[in-house]
N, C-alpha and C positions, 0 to 999 in steps of 0.2 A: 504494500500500500504506500509505503514511503517513497519507493521508486516512482510510482505513478504520479505522486504529488510533485516530486522534483521535475519530472519530465513535463508535466502540465505547466509548472511555473516557468520552466525554460522556454517552452513554446509560446507562452503568453508574453514573456519578455521579448522574444524575437519578433512577435507581431506588433507590440506596443512601442519598442525602442525607436524605429524609424520615424514615427510620428512625433516623438518627443524631441528629436533633433531639430525639427522645424520650430518648436515652441521655445526650446532653451538655447538654440544656436550653438551646438557643440562644435561645428566646423564653419569656417568662413566661406563665403561664396567663392566660386571659382572665378578667376579673372581671365580675361581673354576676349576673343570675339564671340559675341552672343547675338545670333540673328533673331529678330523678333518672330515669334511663331503665333499665328492666329489660330487659336483652338476653339473659337466660338463655333458651335455646331447649329446649323439650320436643319431641324428635323423635318424633312420632307420625304415623300416616297421616292422621288428621283435621286436624292442624296443617298438613300438607303440602297437603292439598286446600283448606284455607281460606286459604292464603297467609301464614300466621303466621310460618313459618320464613323466608320471603323478606323480610318486613318487619323481623324482628329482625336478620337478617343485614345488611340495608341500613342500619339504625340503628347497628349495631355498627361497620360500615365507615366510616360518615359521622363518627362521634364519636371514633374511635380512629385515624384516619389520621395518619401522621406529618406534622409541619409544619403542622398545621391552624391553630394560632394564628397562625403567621407568614403563612400564606396569607390568612387573614381580615383581618389588619391591613394587609397589602399591598393587598388588594382595596379596602378602605375608603379607604386613603390615596390610591390612584390615582384613585378616583372623586371624591374631594374636590379633589385637587390639579389635575387636568386638566379635570374636567367640573363642578365645584362642586356635585356631588350628595351628599346626606347620606342616612343611613339614615332610615327612616320614624320620625317623632315627634321628631326632633332639630332644634333651632333654634339659629342662630348669633346671639349677642348683639352689642351695639354694640362691646364691647371685644374681640371675637374669640373669646370662650369659648363653649362649647356647653352646652346644657341640654335636658333632655327636655321635651316639650310638656306631659306630664301633670303636671309640677311646677307649671307656670304655671296650669293648670286647677285644681289643688288649692288654690293660693294664692287664686284668685278665687272658690272655692267652687263651681265648675261641676260637680264630681263629688260634692257634698254630698247625702247621702241623707235626712237628717233633715227635720224640719218647720221651715219658715221662718216668722217672724212678720210 
């Protein structure tokens, strides 16, 4: 009986903890480029048939899940610490700092669109 109680409490904590991160702000917001997402759903039969309602609901759940920032940071840290894997476009410099690859390309003019002499 004691085992069932502890398993129940553990499951309850797993369910409730992500919502508490929104209230108590355990993790700071992620910085970076954030594109505005319109998740307002117009419930019509045409939107239902086209799958628009499902797409908006999926985006809404993905972006507003509790502990999202904490989960993303943990995932990235585990990938780097154990597997030395980085997100795409990130390079480790000699001093151990990180930089995005497109900054180096911009420095060398690889993405220059104008006319070269």
